[in-house]
C-alpha positions as CSV (number, residue, x, y, z in Angstrom):
1,M,-6.0,-35.4,17.0
2,T,-7.5,-34.8,20.6
3,A,-8.3,-31.3,21.8
4,S,-5.2,-30.9,23.7
5,A,-2.7,-31.9,20.8
6,T,-4.2,-29.0,18.8
7,R,-3.8,-26.5,21.1
8,R,-0.1,-27.3,21.9
9,R,0.5,-27.0,17.9
10,A,-1.1,-23.5,17.8
11,R,1.2,-21.8,20.5
12,N,3.8,-23.9,19.1
13,A,3.2,-22.1,16.0
14,R,2.9,-18.6,17.7
15,S,5.9,-19.0,19.4
16,R,7.6,-19.5,16.2
17,A,5.8,-17.0,14.7
18,R,6.9,-14.8,17.2
19,R,10.8,-15.6,17.4
20,A,10.7,-15.2,14.2
21,A,8.8,-11.5,14.2
22,D,10.9,-10.7,17.1
23,S,14.5,-11.4,15.2
24,P,16.4,-8.4,14.7
25,V,16.9,-8.4,11.2
26,M,13.5,-8.9,11.1
27,K,12.5,-6.1,12.7
28,A,14.6,-4.0,11.0
29,L,13.3,-5.1,7.6
30,A,10.3,-4.4,8.4
31,R,10.9,-0.9,9.9
32,V,13.6,-0.1,6.9
33,G,10.3,-0.8,5.3
34,L,7.5,1.0,6.4
35,T,10.1,3.7,6.2
36,A,10.1,3.7,3.0
37,R,6.6,3.1,2.5
38,G,6.0,6.2,4.5
39,V,8.2,8.5,2.1
40,M,6.5,6.9,-0.9
41,Y,3.1,8.0,0.2
42,I,3.3,11.1,1.3
43,L,4.8,12.3,-1.5
44,I,2.3,10.9,-3.6
45,G,-0.1,13.1,-1.0
46,W,1.9,16.2,-2.2
47,L,1.9,15.4,-5.6
48,A,-2.5,15.4,-5.1
49,L,-2.2,18.3,-3.4
50,L,-0.1,20.4,-6.5
51,V,-2.6,18.6,-8.7
52,A,-5.7,19.7,-6.9
53,F,-4.2,23.9,-6.7
54,G,-3.7,23.8,-10.9
55,N,-0.2,22.3,-10.6
56,S,-0.1,18.8,-12.8
57,G,3.4,18.8,-14.5
58,Q,4.0,15.6,-12.4
59,Q,2.5,12.1,-11.8
60,A,0.3,11.6,-8.7
61,D,1.7,8.1,-8.6
62,R,4.9,6.0,-7.5
63,S,6.6,6.6,-11.1
64,G,5.9,10.7,-9.8
65,A,7.0,9.8,-6.4
66,L,10.0,8.5,-7.4
67,R,11.0,11.2,-9.6
68,A,10.2,13.9,-7.3
69,V,13.2,12.1,-5.3
70,A,15.3,11.3,-8.0
71,A,15.5,15.2,-8.7
72,T,17.0,16.5,-5.3
73,R,20.1,16.9,-4.9
74,F,21.0,13.5,-2.6
75,G,18.1,11.7,-5.1
76,T,20.4,8.5,-6.0
77,V,21.2,7.9,-2.4
78,L,17.8,8.3,-1.6
79,L,16.6,5.8,-4.3
80,W,18.5,2.9,-3.2
81,L,17.7,3.7,0.3
82,L,13.7,3.0,-1.1
83,V,15.3,0.2,-2.6
84,V,16.6,-1.2,0.1
85,G,13.5,-0.3,1.9
86,F,10.8,-2.2,-0.2
87,I,13.2,-5.1,-0.8
88,G,12.9,-4.7,2.9
89,L,8.9,-5.0,3.7
90,A,9.3,-7.5,0.9
91,L,10.8,-9.9,2.6
92,W,8.9,-9.3,5.6
93,R,5.7,-10.0,4.2
94,L,7.0,-13.5,3.0
95,S,8.1,-14.1,6.7
96,E,4.6,-13.3,7.3
97,A,3.5,-16.0,4.8
98,A,5.7,-18.6,5.8
99,F,5.8,-18.6,9.9
100,G,2.3,-15.9,10.2
101,S,2.4,-13.2,12.4
102,P,2.6,-13.0,15.6
103,S,-0.8,-10.5,16.4
104,R,-4.3,-11.5,16.9
105,G,-4.9,-14.3,13.9
106,G,-1.6,-13.8,11.8
107,Q,-1.8,-17.6,12.1
108,K,-4.9,-17.9,9.8
109,A,-4.6,-19.0,6.2
110,S,-6.0,-15.7,5.0
111,A,-3.9,-13.7,7.0
112,R,-0.4,-15.3,5.0
113,I,-2.1,-15.3,2.0
114,K,-2.9,-11.5,2.4
115,A,1.0,-11.3,3.3
116,L,2.0,-13.2,0.7
117,G,0.0,-10.9,-1.5
118,R,1.8,-7.6,0.0
119,A,5.0,-9.6,-0.4
120,A,4.5,-9.9,-4.1
121,I,3.0,-6.2,-4.5
122,Y,6.6,-4.9,-2.9
123,G,8.3,-6.6,-4.4
124,F,6.8,-5.7,-8.1
125,I,7.2,-1.8,-6.4
126,A,11.2,-2.6,-5.4
127,Y,12.0,-4.3,-8.3
128,G,10.6,-1.2,-10.4
129,T,12.7,1.1,-7.8
130,L,15.8,-0.7,-8.9
131,K,16.0,-0.5,-12.1
132,Y,15.0,2.9,-11.8
133,A,17.6,3.7,-9.3
134,L,20.4,1.7,-11.9
135,G,19.4,4.0,-14.6
136,A,17.5,1.3,-16.9
137,G,14.3,3.3,-17.9
138,A,12.3,5.6,-15.8
139,P,9.2,4.1,-14.0
140,Q,6.0,3.7,-16.2
141,S,2.8,5.8,-14.7
142,T,0.4,3.5,-12.8
143,N,-2.4,5.1,-15.9
144,Q,0.1,3.1,-18.5
145,Q,-0.2,0.4,-16.4
146,S,-3.4,0.3,-16.2
147,V,-4.7,0.5,-19.3
148,D,-1.4,-1.4,-21.0
149,L,-2.9,-4.8,-18.8
150,T,-6.7,-3.9,-19.0
151,A,-5.7,-4.3,-23.3
152,S,-3.2,-7.2,-22.9
153,A,-5.9,-9.2,-21.1
154,M,-8.6,-7.8,-23.3
155,K,-7.0,-9.8,-26.2
156,H,-7.2,-13.4,-24.7
157,P,-10.8,-15.1,-24.5
158,G,-12.8,-14.4,-21.0
159,G,-10.5,-11.6,-20.9
160,Q,-12.9,-8.9,-20.3
161,V,-14.0,-10.8,-17.3
162,L,-10.7,-11.3,-15.7
163,V,-10.7,-7.5,-15.6
164,V,-14.1,-7.4,-14.0
165,I,-13.4,-9.4,-11.2
166,V,-10.3,-8.0,-10.8
167,G,-11.9,-4.1,-10.9
168,L,-14.3,-5.5,-7.9
169,A,-11.4,-7.0,-6.1
170,L,-10.1,-3.3,-6.2
171,I,-12.9,-2.6,-5.0
172,A,-14.3,-4.6,-2.3
173,G,-9.9,-3.7,-1.2
174,G,-10.5,-0.4,-1.0
175,V,-14.0,-0.9,1.1
176,Y,-12.3,-3.5,3.2
177,L,-9.0,-0.9,3.6
178,A,-11.8,1.7,4.8
179,Y,-13.2,-0.6,6.9
180,E,-10.0,-1.6,8.9
181,A,-8.9,1.9,9.0
182,W,-12.4,3.0,10.4
183,Q,-12.4,0.1,12.8
184,R,-8.4,1.2,14.1
185,K,-7.7,-2.6,13.3
186,F,-4.7,-1.4,12.6
187,L,-3.6,-0.6,16.2
188,G,-3.5,-4.6,16.4
189,N,0.3,-3.8,14.8
190,L,1.3,-1.4,17.3
191,R,2.6,-1.3,20.7
192,T,0.1,0.8,21.8
193,S,1.1,0.3,25.7
194,R,4.2,2.4,24.8
195,M,2.6,5.9,23.5
196,R,1.7,9.0,25.9
197,A,-2.0,8.8,25.9
198,R,-2.0,11.9,23.6
199,T,1.1,10.1,21.1
200,R,-1.9,7.3,20.9
201,R,-4.6,9.6,19.9
202,V,-2.6,11.5,17.3
203,V,-1.4,7.8,15.9
204,E,-5.4,6.6,16.0
205,R,-6.3,9.8,13.9
206,L,-3.8,9.7,10.8
207,G,-4.0,5.6,10.7
208,V,-8.1,6.3,10.9
209,A,-7.2,9.3,7.7
210,G,-5.0,7.6,6.3
211,G,-6.6,4.2,5.7
212,I,-9.8,5.9,4.5
213,S,-8.0,7.7,2.2
214,R,-6.0,4.7,0.6
215,G,-9.7,3.2,0.6
216,V,-10.7,6.0,-1.6
217,V,-7.7,6.1,-4.3
218,F,-8.6,2.0,-4.4
219,T,-12.1,1.6,-5.1
220,T,-11.9,4.8,-7.3
221,A,-9.6,2.9,-9.7
222,G,-11.1,-0.1,-9.1
223,I,-15.0,1.3,-10.6
224,F,-13.1,2.6,-13.4
225,L,-11.8,-0.7,-14.0
226,V,-15.3,-2.0,-14.0
227,V,-16.3,0.9,-16.7
228,A,-13.3,-0.1,-18.7
229,A,-14.3,-3.6,-19.5
230,V,-18.3,-3.6,-19.8
231,K,-17.5,-1.0,-21.8
232,A,-14.6,-2.7,-23.3
233,Q,-12.3,0.2,-23.5
234,P,-9.1,-0.5,-22.3
235,G,-8.5,3.0,-22.2
236,Q,-10.9,4.1,-19.5
237,A,-8.9,1.9,-16.9
238,K,-7.7,4.4,-14.6
239,G,-3.6,4.6,-12.1
240,I,-3.5,6.0,-9.1
241,D,-2.6,9.7,-10.9
242,S,-6.3,9.5,-12.5
243,A,-8.5,8.1,-10.4
244,L,-7.0,11.3,-7.8
245,R,-7.7,13.6,-10.5
246,V,-11.3,11.9,-10.9
247,L,-11.8,13.1,-7.7
248,A,-11.6,16.6,-8.5
249,T,-14.2,16.7,-10.9
250,T,-16.7,15.9,-8.6
251,P,-19.3,18.4,-7.3
252,L,-17.6,19.6,-4.5
253,G,-14.0,20.3,-7.5
254,P,-10.6,19.9,-5.6
255,V,-11.9,19.7,-1.9
256,V,-12.3,16.6,-2.3
257,L,-9.0,15.8,-4.1
258,V,-7.3,17.7,-1.2
259,V,-8.7,15.5,1.8
260,V,-7.9,12.7,0.1
261,A,-4.0,14.2,-0.7
262,I,-4.1,15.3,3.1
263,G,-5.5,11.4,4.0
264,L,-2.8,9.7,1.7
265,I,0.3,12.2,3.6
266,M,-1.1,10.9,7.2
267,F,-0.9,7.4,6.0
268,G,2.7,8.2,5.6
269,L,2.8,9.5,8.5
270,Y,1.0,6.5,10.4
271,S,3.6,4.2,8.8
272,W,6.5,6.3,10.0
273,C,4.8,5.7,14.0
274,E,4.1,2.1,12.7
275,A,8.0,1.6,12.0
276,R,9.0,3.2,15.4
277,W,5.7,1.4,17.0
278,L,5.9,-1.9,15.2
279,R,4.3,-5.1,17.7
280,G,7.3,-7.9,17.1
């Protein structure tokens, strides 16, 4: 294949991806999904703040956030809106896996694999939220999920090694999330030209602080997963709630947890900004 034909194919692929991303349905799915993600992170951050200040009644994770939503006056309606949002987010990421993203590098195989992984995660979250909305059982805490999955994996040959690999992947993912936020790579997903200068500065700060906080949580959870595998003690595995609570045991006390909790709230607010100015 000639160089000109290769370039032509690349241009055609980008054009198809842009048409898919620019479709009204896909834009709506993405925006609804990002709004739902924002709600979830704001609630998790708020619950983490309560933990930092001594109120540990709720799990500071997705299960705690869903319970908090259900306890409100319009809990059922809000739960169903979250279901729709996470389904939308999963479908949007699936479209990026299938057609690529119109953003820079969105046609690369690595970008599509990443989109597919995100689609699977949001599909899992949507499924759990749907079950809870239907009354088919309260969502399991991420702590219990981590312990159960670690214990199940260790029952099989090579399971201990697999858990170490997953833990290292979480650590790498967390470090990458923090690095990506610090480098402000998230701005490539936004129509920054439509923002005022002051608005852009606010969005940048939300994205940087929020992304770094997410990275800290993922990295902490990954470290404990590796520890659980090395010690062959599944109970050492920790979900988001336990990973956050561990931050309060550092020499600085609850200060670290407060900072990370505020960062998670900021990421939730950034998610709403992304929904507003999403590049398509």
